[in-house]
C-alpha positions in Angstrom: 318.6 -30.0 -34.2 317.8 -31.8 -31.0 321.4 -31.9 -29.8 324.9 -32.7 -30.9 326.7 -35.7 -29.5 330.5 -35.5 -29.1 332.7 -38.5 -28.5 336.0 -37.5 -26.9 338.5 -39.9 -25.3 336.1 -42.8 -25.7 333.4 -41.0 -23.7 330.1 -39.5 -25.0 329.1 -35.9 -24.3 326.5 -33.6 -25.7 325.9 -30.0 -26.7 322.4 -28.5 -26.9 321.0 -25.2 -28.2 323.7 -24.7 -30.8 324.1 -25.1 -34.5 326.3 -27.9 -36.0 328.4 -25.4 -37.9 329.0 -23.3 -34.8 330.3 -26.4 -32.9 332.5 -27.5 -35.8 333.9 -24.0 -36.0 334.7 -23.9 -32.3 336.6 -27.2 -32.6 338.6 -26.0 -35.6 339.5 -22.8 -33.8 340.8 -24.9 -30.9 342.9 -27.1 -33.2 344.3 -24.1 -35.2 345.1 -22.1 -32.1 346.8 -25.0 -30.3 344.3 -25.4 -27.5 340.8 -24.5 -26.4 338.5 -25.6 -23.5 335.0 -26.5 -24.9 332.1 -26.7 -22.5 329.8 -29.7 -23.1 327.3 -31.7 -21.1 328.4 -34.9 -19.3 325.6 -37.5 -18.8 321.9 -37.4 -19.4 319.1 -35.7 -17.6 320.3 -33.0 -15.3 322.9 -30.8 -16.9 326.5 -31.4 -15.6 329.1 -29.3 -17.3 332.4 -30.8 -18.5 335.3 -29.1 -20.2 337.0 -30.8 -23.1 340.5 -29.7 -24.1 340.6 -29.4 -27.8 344.1 -29.6 -29.2 345.8 -30.8 -32.4 346.0 -34.6 -32.4 343.0 -35.2 -30.1 340.3 -37.2 -31.9 336.8 -35.7 -31.6 333.7 -37.2 -33.3 330.7 -34.9 -33.8 327.3 -36.6 -34.3 324.3 -34.4 -35.0 321.0 -35.7 -33.6 318.0 -34.5 -35.5 315.0 -33.2 -33.6 312.4 -35.1 -35.5 312.1 -37.7 -38.2 311.4 -35.1 -40.9 314.4 -33.0 -40.1 317.3 -33.8 -42.5 320.6 -34.9 -41.0 323.6 -32.9 -42.3 326.1 -35.4 -43.8 328.9 -32.8 -43.6 329.8 -33.6 -40.0 333.4 -34.8 -39.8 335.9 -36.1 -37.3 338.7 -33.8 -36.4 342.2 -35.0 -35.4 
C-alpha cells in the first residue's frame, strides 16, 4: 500500500506506513468510544501533521492507494458515519 487517503470535512488527508485494516479499526474505535483524535498528514510533499476528531456522525471516507499497478486494491474499504 502506497498510502491511504482520507476525506474528512470535504478536505483530503493521507496516512502512510500503515495497513488499511489498522486505519479502519482506529476509526471504528473512535466512533464506538465517542471520540478519538487521529493523526494524519495534511498536504503533499513535506509532512505536516493534522489531527482529525473522529466521532459518531462525522463522515469519513477511506481510500486505499495501491503502491504499484500489480498490487490488488482491497474493495472492503467503507465510509463511516
